[in-house]
N, C-alpha and C positions, 0 to 999 in steps of 0.2 A: 504493500500500500504506500509506503514511504521509503526513501533511500537511506543508506547508512548515515549520511550527514544529519538528517532530521532526527534519526534515532539517537545519535550521539548528543545532539543539542537538547533533546527532550528528556531522555532517560540516562544520559552519560554512559551508554553502552557502546563499545566499539565492536563493529561487526562488518564483515565484507559483504559485497553484493550477493555472492553465491551462498554464503551462510544465511543471509537474511531471507532471500527469496529466489534461490537458484533452482534448477531442475531437480537436483537431489533432495533439497529441503522439501519442496512441494510434493515430491513423489514418495517420500519416506516418512515425513513428520507431520505435515499439515493435511495431506490428502487432497490438496487442490488439484494436482496433476494426476491423471489416471495412468499415463504411460510416459516413459522417457525414450527418446529415439536418438540414434547416432547423428543423423542429419536430416535435412528436409526431404531427401529422397526416401529414406527409411520411414519417415513419418507418413508420407503419402502412400507408400506401400502398405503400411500397417492400417491406415484408414480404409484403404480398398478392401483389405481382408476383413475388417470389422463390418463394413457395409454389406459384405456378401452374406452375413448372417441375418441381416435385418430386412423386414418388409419395406415396401416403398412408402407405406403410410400406416397409421394405426387402424385403418379400415380394411386392410388386406391381411391375409394369412402370411406368416413367415415363409420364405422360400424353401423349397425342398430340392436337394441336389442328388444326382445319381451317385450311388456308392455300391461297390462290390462287396462291402463288409456287411453281411447279413446278420439278422438277429440270432441266428442259430450258431453263432461262434461261441464256443464254450472255452473258457480259460481256467484250467484246473488249478493254476497257481493262485487264483483268487481265494480258493478254499483255505489256503495257508497264509494269507496276507496279514491277517490280524494276529499278533503274538498272543500266546496263551496267557502270559503274564499281563494283567490289565494295566500295569504301570509302565510297560515298555511301549514307547511310541512307534508309529509307523507313518509313512508319508501318504497323505490323502491324494497327492498328485498321482501316485501309482494306481489308486483305485479308479480315478477319473480316466487315466490313460487306457486302462483295460476295459472300461465300459463304453467309451464313445467310439464313433466311427474312425477307423484307421489310427486310433490313439492320438487324434489331433484335436486340439481345443485352443481357444483364444482367451487367455487369462487377462482380467482387468485389475488394475491396481495391485500388481504382484509384489511390490515392495512396501506396501502400506498395510498395517494391521494384518500381518502375515499369519495370525492365528485363525483366519478364515479365508477361504478361497472363493472367488467369484469368477465365472468364466462362461463364454458361449461355446457350445459344442453341437454335435449332431448325433442323432440316433436314427439309423436307417435313412439318412438324408434330411431328417427334420431338425430344424433349429430348436435347441433347448437352452435354457439358462441353468447353470449348475452352481449351487451354493454348498460348500462343504467345510466343516470344521477341520483344522489342521493340527493333529496331535503333536507334530514336531515343534510347534511354537506355543508356549504357555499351556501345553497339554490340551490345546483346543478350547480353552475357556473363552467365553464371550466377555469382552470388555467394551468400553465406550466406543473406541474407534472401530472395532469389528462390527458392532451393532449398527452403527451409522453406515458403514461401508456396505454391509449386506442389505440393509433396509432400502437404500437408494437403488441397488441393483434389482431387488425384487419388484419395486415399483416401476422401474424401467421395463422389465420383462412384462409386467401386467399391462403397461400402457400400450405395448406393441404385440399383445396376444402371443407371447412366447412362453410355452410350458416351462415349469420350474421343477428341476430335480434337486432334492435336498439330501445330502449325505451327512448323517449325524453321528458325531462322536464328541459329545460335550459333557464335561464333568460339572459344569455349572457356570455361573457368572464369576468373574475374577474378583476375589475379595480384596479389601484394602481401604485404608482411609482416603487415599487419593481418589479412588474410583467412586466411593460414596459421596465425597464432598463435591465432586464434579458432575454428579447426577447420573450415575449408572442406571438407576431406576427409570428416569425420564428417557434416557437415550436407548436403553434396552427396550422400552415400550415402543420405540419407533419401528423396530424390527417386528415385534408382535403385531403392531397395527398394520404394517405392510403386508404380512402374510395373511392376516385376517381379512383384509379388504380385497386382496387379489382374487380375481374370478377366473384366471387361467387354470388349466390342469396343474395340480400340485401333487407330485409323487415324492414320497419320502422313504429313504432307506436308512435304518439305524444299523450301523456297522459294529458299534461297541457301546460306549457309555451314553446314556441319555438321562441326566440327573436333574431333578428339581425344576425350577422355573425356566432354566435354559432349554430343557427338553421341550417344555410347553411352547416356547418361542420358536423353535426350529420346525415349523410346518407340521405340528402334531395334529391329531384328529380334532383336538379342541379348537383349532384355528381353521376348520373346514378343509383339512387335508383330504384329498380324494382317495389316495391309496397310500397306506403306510405299511411298509414291509420291514422285516427285521432279519438280520443274520443270526445264526445260533449263538454267536458271541455277544449279542446285545444284552445290556444291563439297563433296565428301566426302573428307576426308583427315585425317591425323594433326594437321596444323597448316597455316597459311598458307604460301605459296611462299617469301616473303622470309625469314620466320623459320626455316623448315626449311633453306634454302640457307645462311644465316648460321651455322647449327650444323654442318651436314655439311661445308661447304667453308670453315670458319673459317681465315682467313689467306690465302685465295685472292685473286687480283686482282679488281678491279671488273668487268672484262670477263668473267672466268670465272663470277663470281657472277650477272651479268646473263644469261649464256647458260644457266646451270643453273636460274635462276628461270623462264625461258621454257619449258624442258623440263618442269619440275615442273608448271607451269600447264597445259601440253598434256596431261599425264598425269592430273592430279587436279582441275583447275578445271572439272570436268564430272561428271555422275553415271554415266558409262559403266563405269568400272572397278568401282564398287560394284554396279552392275546385273549385270555379268558374274559377279560372285561371289555373287549371290543376296541381297544386302543390300537391294536395291531391287526391288520387284515390277514397276514400270513407270514410264517417263518420260512425262509427260503435258503437254499444253498447259495453261497456267494457266487459260484460259477454260473448260476442261472439268472443273475441279476439283470444282465443286458436283455435277455429274452423277455423277462417279465416286464421291464420298463417299456420295451417296444410294444408288447401286447397291450399294456395299460394305456399307452399313448393312442393306440388305435381305438380303444374303447371310449376314450375321452375326447376324440377328435372334434366331435360336434357339441361338446359341452357348452351350455349356455347358462350363465348364472348372473342375475342382476342384483345389485345392491339397492337398498331403499332409496327412493328419490330424495335428493337434497342438493343444495347448492354446491357443497363440497364437504369432505370430512374434516375433522379437527385433529389431525395428527399431532402428537406431542412434540412440537418443534423446540 
């Protein structure tokens, strides 16, 4: 907004042009820039690639491109992609690569709020928007920046009738004084609002953790999710076993807490309880995920859902 000289005069801070408002600053810290490019030619080529995913206007369907990559491609390695130890991270980029056509997708804001991934991709030639928690960064927790980043992307996809695929591995909202004082509740509500208001097909796959309010926010059934699938490794609960037991059995012996942790894990460290209550449509093998997503996109192709008539919504800005 202002140059280094004005900053120095007003706040007595010394900063260079690049540190104050350069490409790196705005693509990694402020979130103002969505992508950084090597030069103008690179920027134009990236813009052309982006436009190829988008419809000509909001009144048209997204384009569908020919692909030889059919829905019947099964990747057995996906069945072993999630580590058995729930505390060991894995790269959600690998999941996206194995799911989408030819392993090709277009990530937006890749250097900002890296604990969540947003990207355009294709499934059997159809454009889809992908939102996925990234366990490799902050364990995939939602924070202020991640919530705002994903919320804007969800609303963009909804504006242009692009179906949304959500890959969930979220242990909760990021705790901390800084997050609370800067309004994590208000900013997290933006993502909840975006998913709740979206009328496009919403397909959700829970790959591992889906805890507490963060699970609710990530395109759950409670936010009008159309199809919610879970891998056998999914854990759907209020919170993790150790944290829950430490609160419920505070002051108990270590033996008691260890026993209760085991009970909690048997009850909730799986998707069965949520499936019995109707929050999960089906538990599937990871290697069949691509097939199921393509089938569900077929079923939802003519989906029509209208929000109540009003001038506009009141998103918590």
